[in-house]
C-alpha positions in Angstrom: 0.1 0.1 0.0 1.2 3.5 -0.8 3.0 5.1 2.1 1.7 8.9 1.7 4.0 10.0 4.4 7.1 8.7 2.5 5.7 10.2 -0.5 5.3 13.7 1.0 8.8 13.5 2.5 10.2 12.5 -0.8 8.4 15.6 -2.4 9.8 17.7 0.4 13.2 16.6 0.3 13.6 17.9 -3.1 13.4 21.4 -2.2 15.3 21.0 1.0 18.6 20.1 2.3 17.3 17.4 4.3 16.8 13.7 3.3 13.6 11.8 3.3 14.2 10.0 6.5 15.0 13.0 8.2 11.8 14.7 7.0 9.6 11.8 7.9 10.5 12.2 11.6 9.1 15.9 11.3 5.9 15.4 9.4 2.8 14.5 11.7 -0.9 14.0 11.5 -3.2 16.8 12.5 -5.9 16.3 14.8 -8.1 18.6 12.9 -8.4 17.3 9.2 -9.2 21.0 8.3 -5.3 21.4 8.7 -4.6 18.8 6.3 -4.0 15.1 6.2 -0.4 15.7 7.0 1.5 18.6 8.4 5.2 19.7 8.4 5.8 22.1 11.4 8.4 24.5 10.0 9.5 25.7 13.7 11.5 22.3 13.8 13.7 23.7 10.5 13.9 27.3 11.7 17.0 27.2 13.6 19.0 25.0 11.0 17.6 27.1 8.2 18.0 30.3 10.0 14.8 31.6 8.7 11.3 32.1 10.3 9.0 29.2 10.2 6.6 31.3 8.0 9.0 32.1 5.4 10.2 28.5 5.2 6.6 27.1 4.9 6.1 29.8 2.2 9.2 28.7 0.3 8.4 25.1 0.5 4.8 25.6 -1.0 6.1 27.6 -3.7 8.9 25.3 -4.7 6.8 22.0 -4.7 5.5 21.1 -8.1 1.7 21.0 -8.9 -0.2 19.2 -9.8 1.3 16.4 -8.0 0.0 12.7 -8.3 -0.1 12.2 -4.4 -0.8 15.9 -3.2 -4.1 17.5 -4.0 -3.4 20.8 -2.2 -0.8 22.5 -0.2 -1.2 25.3 2.5 1.3 27.6 4.3 -0.3 28.4 7.6 1.3 30.4 10.3 4.6 28.3 10.0 2.9 24.9 9.2 2.8 23.4 5.8 -0.6 21.6 5.7 -0.7 18.8 3.0 -3.7 17.4 1.6 -3.5 14.1 -0.4 -5.1 13.2 -3.5 -8.3 11.3 -2.4 -8.7 9.6 -5.6 -5.3 7.7 -5.3 -6.1 7.1 -1.5 -9.5 5.4 -2.5 -8.3 3.1 -4.9 -5.0 2.1 -2.7 -7.2 1.4 0.3 -10.0 -0.6 -1.5 -7.4 -2.4 -3.8 -5.6 -3.6 -0.8 -8.7 -4.7 1.0 -9.8 -6.6 -2.2 -6.8 -8.5 -2.2 -6.1 -9.3 1.7 -9.6 -9.3 3.0 -9.4 -10.4 6.7 -5.7 -9.9 6.7 -5.9 -6.2 5.7 -3.6 -4.3 8.0 -1.1 -7.3 8.3 2.4 -7.2 7.1 5.7 -9.4 7.0 7.6 -6.7 8.8 8.6 -8.9 11.4 9.3 -11.8 9.4 12.5 -13.8 10.8 12.4 -11.8 14.2 11.3 -13.8 17.6 9.2 -12.0 20.1 8.5 -13.5 23.5 5.3 -12.0 25.3 5.2 -13.3 29.0 1.6 -12.6 30.4 -1.1 -13.4 32.4 1.1 -15.7 35.0 -1.3 -16.1 37.9 0.0 -17.5 41.2 -0.9 -21.4 42.0 -3.6 -21.6 44.8 -4.6 -18.0 44.5 -7.8 -16.6 43.3 -7.5 -15.6 39.6 -8.8 -12.1 40.2 -9.6 -9.0 38.1 -6.2 -8.0 38.7 -4.8 -10.8 36.4 -7.2 -9.7 33.8 -5.3 -6.7 32.9 -1.9 -8.7 32.3 -4.0 -11.2 30.4 -5.6 -8.9 28.1 -2.9 -6.4 27.5 -0.5 -9.2 26.7 -2.7 -11.2 24.5 -3.4 -8.2 22.5 0.3 -7.7 21.9 0.7 -11.1 21.0 -1.9 -10.8 18.4 -0.7 -7.7 16.9 3.1 -8.9 16.8 1.7 -12.0 15.0 -0.4 -10.2 12.7 2.8 -8.0 11.7 4.6 -11.2 10.7 6.8 -11.8 13.7 7.4 -15.1 15.3 5.4 -14.7 18.5 5.9 -17.0 21.6 3.2 -16.5 24.5 4.4 -17.5 27.8 2.2 -18.0 30.9 5.1 -18.0 33.7 3.0 -19.5 36.3 3.8 -18.5 39.7 4.2 -22.0 41.0 7.3 -21.6 43.1 8.5 -19.6 46.0 8.1 -19.1 49.8 4.3 -18.5 49.4 4.2 -22.6 48.9 6.1 -22.9 52.3 3.4 -21.0 53.8 0.6 -23.1 52.0 2.2 -26.2 53.1 2.4 -25.2 56.6 -1.0 -24.0 56.5 -2.5 -27.3 54.9 -0.2 -29.4 57.8 -2.2 -27.5 60.5 -5.5 -27.0 59.0 -5.8 -29.3 55.8 -8.1 -31.7 57.5 -10.8 -29.0 57.9 -11.0 -28.5 54.0 -12.4 -30.6 51.1 -10.0 -29.2 48.4 -11.9 -31.2 45.7 -14.5 -28.5 45.9 -14.0 -24.9 45.2 -10.1 -25.6 45.6 -8.9 -22.0 45.0 -11.3 -20.6 47.7 -10.2 -23.4 50.1 -6.6 -22.6 49.6 -7.0 -19.0 49.9 -8.7 -19.4 53.3 -5.6 -21.6 54.3 -3.3 -18.8 53.2 -5.1 -16.1 55.1 -5.3 -18.1 58.0 -1.4 -19.0 58.0 -0.6 -15.4 57.3 -2.3 -14.5 60.3 -0.5 -16.8 62.4 2.9 -15.8 60.8 2.0 -12.1 62.0 1.3 -13.4 65.5 4.5 -15.9 65.8 7.7 -15.5 64.0 8.5 -19.2 64.5 5.7 -20.2 62.2 7.0 -17.9 59.5 10.4 -19.8 59.9 8.5 -23.1 59.6 7.2 -21.8 56.4 10.4 -20.7 55.0 11.9 -24.2 55.8 8.9 -26.1 54.0 10.1 -24.1 50.8 13.5 -25.0 51.5 12.5 -28.7 51.9 10.5 -28.5 48.7 13.8 -27.3 46.8 15.7 -30.0 48.1 13.0 -32.5 46.8 11.2 -33.5 50.2 8.8 -36.1 49.2 5.9 -34.8 51.4 6.2 -31.2 50.3 6.6 -32.2 46.7 3.5 -34.3 47.0 1.4 -31.5 48.6 2.8 -28.6 46.1 1.7 -30.8 43.1 -1.8 -31.3 44.6 -1.9 -27.5 44.7 -0.8 -27.2 41.4 -3.0 -29.6 39.3 -5.9 -28.3 41.0 -5.3 -24.6 40.5 -4.5 -25.3 36.7 -7.7 -26.9 36.2 -9.5 -23.7 37.6 -7.3 -21.5 35.5 -7.9 -23.5 32.3 -11.7 -22.8 32.8 -11.1 -19.3 32.9 -8.7 -19.3 29.8 -11.5 -21.2 28.1 -13.8 -18.6 28.7 -11.7 -15.9 27.6 -10.4 -17.9 24.6 -6.8 -17.3 25.8 -4.0 -19.8 24.6 -0.4 -20.1 25.3 2.6 -21.4 23.4 4.2 -22.5 26.7 3.0 -22.8 30.3 6.5 -23.1 31.8 6.4 -21.5 35.3 8.6 -20.8 38.1 9.2 -24.5 39.0 10.5 -25.4 35.5 13.7 -23.4 36.2 14.4 -25.0 39.7 17.1 -27.2 38.1 18.4 -24.2 35.9 19.2 -21.8 38.8 22.5 -23.3 40.0 23.8 -22.1 36.6 22.8 -18.4 37.2 24.6 -18.6 40.6 27.7 -20.2 39.1 28.1 -17.7 36.3 27.7 -14.8 38.6 30.2 -16.3 40.9 32.7 -16.9 38.2 32.1 -13.2 37.1 33.1 -12.1 40.8 29.4 -10.4 41.0 28.3 -12.4 44.1 28.8 -10.8 47.6 27.8 -12.3 50.8 25.5 -10.1 53.2 24.4 -11.9 56.5 24.6 -15.5 55.0 22.7 -14.5 51.6 24.1 -13.8 48.4 23.8 -10.6 46.5 24.9 -8.5 43.5 25.5 -5.1 44.4 23.6 -2.5 42.2 24.7 0.7 44.1 26.5 2.0 40.9 23.0 2.3 39.3 21.4 3.9 42.4 19.3 0.6 43.2 19.3 -1.9 46.2 21.3 -4.8 45.8 19.7 -8.0 44.1 19.1 -11.0 46.5 20.3 -14.5 44.4 20.3 -16.8 47.2 18.8 -16.4 50.8 20.5 -17.1 54.0 18.9 -20.7 54.2 20.3 -21.4 50.7 17.1 -21.1 48.9 16.6 -19.1 45.7 14.6 -16.1 45.1 11.8 -14.9 42.6 14.7 -12.9 40.9 17.0 -16.2 40.5 14.3 -17.8 38.6 13.8 -14.8 36.4 17.5 -14.8 35.4 17.4 -18.6 34.8 14.4 -17.9 32.6 16.3 -15.2 30.6 19.4 -17.9 29.9 16.7 -20.5 28.9 14.7 -18.3 26.7 17.7 -16.8 25.0 19.3 -20.4 24.1 15.7 -21.7 23.1 14.1 -18.9 21.2 16.8 -16.6 20.1 14.5 -13.9 21.1 14.7 -10.3 19.5 12.4 -9.1 22.3 11.3 -10.7 25.5 8.4 -8.5 26.8 7.0 -9.1 30.4 3.5 -7.7 31.0 3.6 -7.3 34.6 2.3 -4.6 37.1 4.2 -1.4 37.8 4.7 -2.5 41.3 7.6 -4.7 39.8 9.6 -1.7 38.1 12.5 -2.1 40.4 12.7 -5.8 40.1 13.0 -5.8 36.6 15.4 -3.1 36.6 17.4 -5.1 38.9 16.9 -8.4 37.0 17.6 -6.8 33.7 20.9 -5.2 35.1 22.0 -8.3 36.4 21.5 -10.3 33.4 24.3 -8.4 31.7 26.5 -10.4 33.9 25.4 -13.5 32.5 27.7 -13.7 29.5 25.0 -13.3 27.2 25.0 -11.4 23.7 23.9 -7.8 24.0 21.2 -8.9 21.5 19.3 -10.5 24.4 19.8 -8.1 27.2 19.0 -5.1 25.2 15.9 -7.0 24.1 14.5 -7.2 27.8 11.4 -5.0 28.0 9.1 -4.4 31.1 5.6 -3.4 30.0 4.2 -2.1 33.3 0.4 -1.6 33.8 -1.5 0.1 36.4 -3.5 -1.9 39.1 -7.2 -2.8 39.2 -8.6 -1.3 42.5 -12.1 -1.5 44.3 -13.8 1.1 45.3 -12.7 0.4 48.9 -9.2 0.2 48.1 -6.4 -2.3 46.7 -7.4 -5.9 46.3 -5.1 -8.6 48.7 -5.3 -12.2 48.4 -3.9 -12.3 52.1 -6.9 -10.3 53.1 -9.2 -12.1 51.1 -10.3 -8.8 49.4 -10.7 -9.9 45.8 -13.3 -9.9 42.9 -12.7 -13.3 40.9 -12.4 -12.9 36.9 -15.0 -15.8 36.4 -17.6 -14.1 38.7 -16.9 -10.7 36.9 -17.5 -12.5 33.4 -20.4 -14.3 34.5 -22.0 -11.1 35.9 -21.4 -9.3 32.6 -22.9 -11.9 30.5 -26.0 -12.2 32.7 -26.4 -8.3 32.7 -26.1 -8.3 29.0 -28.5 -11.1 28.4 -31.3 -9.0 30.3 -30.7 -6.0 28.2 -31.0 -8.4 25.0 -34.2 -9.9 26.6 -35.6 -6.3 26.8 -34.7 -4.9 23.5 -34.9 -7.9 21.3 -36.7 -10.8 22.8 -36.9 -12.7 19.5 -33.1 -12.7 18.9 -32.0 -16.1 18.3 -28.8 -17.4 20.0 -29.1 -15.0 22.7 -26.7 -16.8 25.0 -24.0 -16.8 22.5 -24.5 -13.1 21.8 -24.6 -12.2 25.6 -21.2 -14.1 26.1 -19.7 -12.2 23.0 -20.9 -8.8 24.4 -20.5 -9.2 27.9 -16.9 -10.7 27.6 -16.1 -8.1 24.7 -17.5 -5.3 27.2 -15.2 -6.3 30.0 -12.2 -6.7 27.7 -12.5 -3.7 25.9 -13.0 -1.5 29.1 -9.6 -2.9 30.2 -7.9 -1.9 26.9 -9.6 1.6 26.1 -7.3 3.6 28.2 -3.5 3.6 28.6 -2.2 0.8 30.4 -0.3 2.4 33.1 -3.4 4.2 34.6 -4.9 2.5 37.5 -8.4 1.0 36.9 -10.9 1.5 39.4 -13.3 -1.5 39.2 -17.0 -0.2 38.5 -19.7 -2.3 37.2 -21.6 0.6 35.5 -18.8 1.5 33.4 -17.7 -1.7 32.4 -21.2 -2.5 31.1 -22.1 0.8 29.6 -24.0 0.2 26.3 -23.6 3.8 25.3 -20.5 5.8 24.1 -17.2 4.6 23.8 -17.6 1.0 24.5 -17.0 -2.5 23.3 -20.8 -3.1 22.9 -21.0 0.1 20.8 -18.3 -1.0 18.5 -19.8 -4.5 18.2 -23.3 -2.8 17.5 -21.9 -0.7 14.5 -20.2 -4.0 13.4 -23.5 -5.8 13.5 -25.0 -2.8 11.4 -22.4 -3.1 8.7 -23.7 -6.9 8.5 -27.2 -6.0 8.4 -26.7 -3.5 5.5 -24.8 -6.6 3.7 -27.5 -9.1 4.4 -30.2 -6.4 3.3 -28.4 -5.9 0.0 -27.7 -9.6 -0.7 -24.5 -9.2 -2.1 -20.9 -7.5 -2.2 -20.0 -6.4 -5.5 -16.6 -6.9 -6.9 -14.4 -4.2 -6.8 -13.6 -3.9 -10.5 -17.4 -3.4 -10.7 -17.5 -0.4 -8.3 -17.3 3.2 -9.5 -14.7 4.7 -7.2 -15.9 8.2 -7.9 -18.9 7.8 -5.9 -16.8 7.5 -2.9 -15.4 11.0 -3.2 -18.1 12.7 -1.1 -16.8 13.9 2.4 -18.6 11.2 4.7 -17.0 8.4 2.4 -13.7 10.0 2.3 -13.8 10.1 6.2 -14.1 6.5 6.5 -11.5 5.7 4.0 -9.0 7.8 5.4 -9.5 6.0 8.8 -9.4 2.7 7.4 -6.1 3.6 5.6 -4.3 4.2 9.0 -5.2 0.6 10.3 -1.8 -0.9 9.8 -0.1 2.7 11.2 -2.3 2.3 14.4 -1.0 -1.5 15.0 2.5 -0.3 14.3 2.0 2.4 17.1 0.5 -0.1 19.5 3.4 -2.3 19.5 5.9 0.3 19.5 4.6 2.0 22.6 3.2 -1.6 23.9 -0.1 0.2 24.0 -3.2 -1.7 22.8 -5.4 1.3 23.6 -4.4 3.0 20.4 -6.1 0.2 18.5 -9.2 0.5 20.6 -9.8 4.0 20.3 -9.1 3.6 16.4 -11.9 1.1 16.3 -14.2 3.3 18.2 -13.3 6.5 15.8 -13.9 4.1 12.8 -17.2 3.0 14.3 -18.4 6.4 15.1 -17.2 7.8 11.6 -19.1 5.1 9.7 -22.2 5.5 11.9 -22.1 9.0 10.7 -21.7 8.0 7.0 -24.7 5.7 7.4 -26.8 8.0 9.2 -26.1 10.8 6.4 -26.3 8.6 3.2 -28.8 6.2 2.0 -27.0 3.1 1.2 -29.7 0.9 -0.6 -30.9 3.3 -3.1 -32.1 3.7 -6.6 -28.6 4.6 -8.2 -26.9 1.1 -8.6 -23.4 2.9 -9.0 -23.8 4.6 -5.6 -25.3 1.7 -3.9 -22.4 -0.5 -5.0 -19.9 1.9 -3.7 -21.5 2.4 -0.5 -21.9 -1.4 0.1 -18.3 -1.9 -0.8 -17.3 0.9 1.6 -19.6 -0.8 4.2 -17.8 -4.2 3.6 -14.5 -2.8 4.2 -15.4 -1.2 7.4 -16.8 -4.4 8.8 -13.5 -6.1 8.0 -11.4 -3.6 9.8 -13.9 -3.4 12.7 -13.9 -7.4 13.1 -10.1 -7.8 12.5 -9.2 -4.8 14.9 -11.5 -6.5 17.7 -10.0 -9.8 17.1 -6.4 -8.3 17.8 -7.9 -7.0 21.2 -9.1 -10.5 21.9 -12.9 -9.6 21.1 -15.5 -11.8 19.2 -18.1 -10.1 17.0 -21.9 -11.1 17.0 -23.4 -11.2 13.8 -26.7 -9.8 15.4 -27.5 -7.7 18.4 
């Protein structure tokens, strides 16, 4: 597809002593389309050219040859060069691409030959799968989908929290209270109760905490009883998690959690020791990071057991050797910012190629909070994802029953809309913002929401069904799409690939989510202002094809976010 920004930079470079690549960095897309499709702020050139931005803009305008194949109009306004592209070329280019690629419209092979790891979800065994896990799961899955769509070899990893001191606590709790619980029924709830109780005991009695730590050391050393109990917790938890992943339609290429690296951590210790990076501190072994103004990273505890950081370092070694990754992306809450800074710094001492250490990326996100405050497993103050999704589906079903009681497949549609509403709400804002959990916002059917986007998609399907056909592009008179409403839609469809590129560059799925709302709103305006099924066959064919193209972008974009589209609502 034609890169209009590239073409504009090329034309502009002919009249300036700057390269096309340099100019591309300066060219931007104005928020107000009245200011052009693209703009060159000449303020950025003023110092270098020793002229006022106003003079520069006027000079460039005069020097660019017109008429131009790609540019229809140029305006010099207050130091800005506002550039309007040729709509005829644009329409032909977008719809040709749509005709050839269909559901793959917006995809590319830019990532061919590059390996991207995305680590996401990663719940803790024996703890509730709560709404806090929803963020990492849907953000990570969206990034995974987008990288894959752009041709990258993408590996999704569910780094399960199935190792660590907390299991020493659970084992101790199970020893003391296990006979009071039937873990086969609601195992996560029961294990949470045990965890909360043992934590209370630890607060009251330091010796209980020592027993917990010793349990984990025994687990690391292969103690039969501790291993057996730990495996029981893990099997029961995985069964529960899988049910939720099935509801969300989330899949992984690897479920290697922390325990997978239990026999791989000694190598980390050995390499760090060989490189003289380990220091003894009160019986523990640490890496001093004072030169980076960070606290030391503990590699082994005083009792010889390993740490979460040790397992992360072992995972980096394993992933570099196994996947030869270009990027290893960790979608983990911002509360772990320091941890990842420490781990990434220490990874430089593991004799790895710089390709791998430079490719370690932490993608933080804000927390999900209740109106009453932060969620805590220890205190039992959580909202489980499964409960949330079931409630969302139930509420949507009631709305459907009231609005369209004759609708077929209400259960399936309510599931798609309810789950879609939850996912879209989570992805609509920048990931770094904390999200206050609010039912009303999540399930609002008006405005900039998942259900609205789905409704507009259903409208495109309804138009196509009513028409009874989709014309071949060769039979469409593209001149019938030169009106303002149609051009606005096509200009947005043109941006699809660019929005996906922006989303992966910034690790921000919200860029695609907000783009889809803009597409939906703009198509809705087109639909309301223009009769699609009409007496003029040429006009009708053109508008039907535009409707078809819009539907493809909405459905494909929603799929990248992990949202399924209903055909009816």
